[in-house]
C-alpha positions in Angstrom: -0.1 -0.1 -0.1 1.6 3.2 -1.0 1.8 6.4 0.9 0.0 8.2 -1.5 -3.0 5.8 -1.1 -3.0 6.0 2.6 -3.0 9.9 2.2 -5.6 10.0 -0.5 -8.0 7.9 2.0 -7.5 10.2 5.1 -8.3 13.0 2.8 -11.4 11.2 1.3 -12.5 10.4 5.0 -12.2 13.7 6.2 -13.9 15.1 3.4 -16.9 12.8 4.2 -16.9 14.2 8.0 -17.0 17.7 6.6 -19.8 17.2 4.1 -21.8 15.7 7.0 -21.3 18.4 9.1 -22.8 21.0 6.3 -25.7 18.2 5.8 -26.5 18.3 9.5 -26.4 22.1 9.4 -29.0 22.1 6.8 -31.2 19.9 8.5 -31.0 22.2 11.6 -32.1 24.9 9.2 -34.5 23.3 7.6 -37.1 26.2 7.9 -35.0 27.5 4.8 -35.8 24.2 3.0 -33.2 21.5 2.0 -31.2 20.1 -0.5 -33.3 17.8 -2.8 -32.0 14.6 -1.6 -32.3 15.8 1.7 -36.2 17.1 1.2 -36.6 13.2 0.4 -34.4 12.0 3.0 -36.5 14.3 5.6 -39.7 13.5 4.3 -39.2 9.7 4.5 -37.9 10.0 8.2 -41.1 12.3 9.2 -43.6 10.0 7.3 -42.4 6.4 7.4 -39.8 6.5 10.8 -36.3 5.6 11.0 -33.7 8.1 10.9 -32.6 10.8 8.4 -29.3 9.0 8.0 -31.0 5.9 7.8 -32.9 6.6 4.6 -29.9 8.3 3.0 -28.3 4.7 3.3 -31.1 2.9 2.4 -31.4 5.3 -0.7 -27.8 5.1 -1.5 -28.0 1.2 -1.9 -30.8 1.8 -4.5 -28.4 4.4 -6.4 -25.4 2.2 -6.3 -27.7 -0.8 -7.6 -28.8 1.4 -10.7 -25.4 3.2 -11.4 -23.7 -0.1 -11.6 -26.4 -1.4 -14.1 -25.7 1.8 -15.8 -22.1 1.3 -16.4 -21.9 -2.2 -16.3 -19.4 -2.5 -13.4 -19.0 -2.3 -9.7 -18.5 0.9 -8.1 -14.8 1.9 -6.6 -14.6 0.9 -2.9 -15.0 4.4 -1.6 -18.4 4.3 -2.6 -19.2 1.9 -0.1 -17.5 3.7 2.8 -19.5 6.3 1.8 -22.8 4.5 1.9 -21.7 2.8 5.0 -20.8 5.8 6.9 -22.0 8.8 5.6 -25.9 8.0 7.2 -24.3 7.7 10.5 -22.2 10.8 10.6 -25.1 13.1 9.6 -27.3 11.4 12.6 -24.4 12.2 14.9 -24.0 15.6 14.0 -27.8 16.4 13.8 -27.8 15.0 17.4 -24.5 17.0 18.5 -25.3 20.4 17.0 -27.6 22.7 18.8 -31.3 23.5 17.7 -31.9 27.3 16.9 -35.6 28.1 17.2 -35.8 31.9 15.2 -35.8 32.1 11.7 -32.6 34.0 11.3 -30.4 32.0 12.8 -31.7 28.8 10.7 -31.1 31.1 7.6 -27.3 31.4 8.9 -27.1 27.8 9.8 -28.5 26.8 6.7 -26.3 28.9 4.3 -23.2 27.9 6.2 -24.2 24.3 5.9 -24.6 24.6 2.0 -21.2 25.9 1.7 -19.6 23.6 4.4 -21.2 20.4 2.4 -20.0 21.6 -0.8 -16.7 22.0 0.3 -16.9 18.6 1.9 -18.4 17.3 -1.4 -15.1 18.6 -3.7 -12.8 17.5 -0.7 -13.8 13.8 -0.6 -14.3 13.5 -4.7 -10.9 14.6 -5.1 -8.9 11.8 -4.2 -10.7 9.8 -6.9 -11.4 6.9 -4.7 -15.2 6.6 -5.3 -17.9 9.3 -5.0 -20.7 8.6 -3.0 -23.9 7.2 -4.4 -25.5 10.2 -5.6 -22.2 11.9 -6.5 -21.6 8.7 -8.5 -24.6 9.1 -10.2 -24.1 12.6 -11.5 -20.6 11.6 -12.6 -21.8 9.2 -14.7 -24.6 11.5 -16.0 -21.5 13.9 -16.6 -19.5 11.0 -18.5 -22.5 9.4 -20.3 -24.5 12.3 -22.0 -21.4 14.6 -22.0 -22.9 17.2 -19.6 -21.0 19.9 -17.1 -21.3 18.7 -13.4 -23.5 21.7 -12.9 -26.1 20.7 -15.5 -25.9 16.9 -14.7 -26.5 17.9 -10.9 -29.1 20.5 -11.8 -31.2 17.9 -13.8 -31.0 15.0 -11.4 -31.7 17.0 -8.3 -34.8 18.7 -10.0 -36.5 15.4 -10.4 -35.4 14.4 -6.9 -36.9 17.8 -5.4 -40.5 16.6 -7.1 -40.5 13.4 -5.4 -39.2 15.1 -2.0 -42.4 17.6 -2.3 -45.0 14.8 -2.6 -43.5 13.1 0.6 -43.9 16.2 2.4 -40.3 17.2 2.5 -39.4 21.0 3.5 -38.9 23.0 0.3 -38.2 27.0 0.3 -35.9 29.4 -1.4 -32.9 27.3 -0.1 -34.2 24.3 -2.1 -34.1 26.2 -5.4 -30.7 28.1 -4.6 -29.4 24.6 -4.1 -30.8 23.2 -7.2 -29.7 26.1 -9.0 -26.2 26.7 -7.9 -24.8 23.8 -5.9 -23.0 22.4 -8.5 -21.2 25.6 -9.4 -20.1 25.7 -5.8 -18.6 22.2 -5.9 -16.8 23.2 -9.2 -15.6 26.5 -7.7 -14.0 24.3 -4.7 -12.2 21.6 -6.9 -9.0 23.7 -7.9 -8.6 24.2 -4.2 -9.2 20.8 -2.9 -6.9 19.6 -5.7 -4.1 21.8 -4.4 -4.9 20.9 -1.0 -4.3 17.3 -1.9 -1.4 17.7 -3.8 0.6 19.7 -1.1 -0.4 16.8 1.4 0.5 14.0 -0.8 4.0 16.0 -2.0 3.4 15.6 -5.6 0.5 15.6 -8.4 -0.5 12.2 -8.1 -2.2 11.1 -11.6 -5.0 9.2 -9.7 -6.6 12.7 -8.4 -9.4 13.4 -10.1 -9.4 16.0 -12.7 -12.1 18.3 -14.2 -12.5 21.0 -16.6 
């Protein structure tokens, strides 16, 4: 096992934690709405039971199966790490972070959470160890249909939002802003996360993910 691979794994794991904190902050500020997938997770949580993180895992399993069928190959190992840990991380930070009651505080929680989650997404995708189920689906759409990342994410999350609304998940201005701009925010962070990983490893490993 190379030193570069170990460092890429550490970078990946830290990225998952960062993204989980951002998602948990958005859940705490749900008065602003939630990200499309989280609207669905929240709606299932409130209407069916279990936990927010449990539904993230259950739907993730379905997405992994669908993505594998589309590309006719099993996903990279990092996908399974993401799938099995992200739900627990989110549930933990939802439990850990204090609740806020007033609207302005929830709006601040939500806004900061969006940028933290986007940074975490770019952070954990940069080592190229396998994106999470939802980001893997986005990347498949990018490759299969020659789409920019922002457009692929927009189309995917627009569809998911419709299903989330049907289940009663919280949708407001924040949801719309995420659908329109979240992919662009992730793209904005990629040059910085690439530079951070290159510095951490000590050289430009060709295995690090690259996007135009």
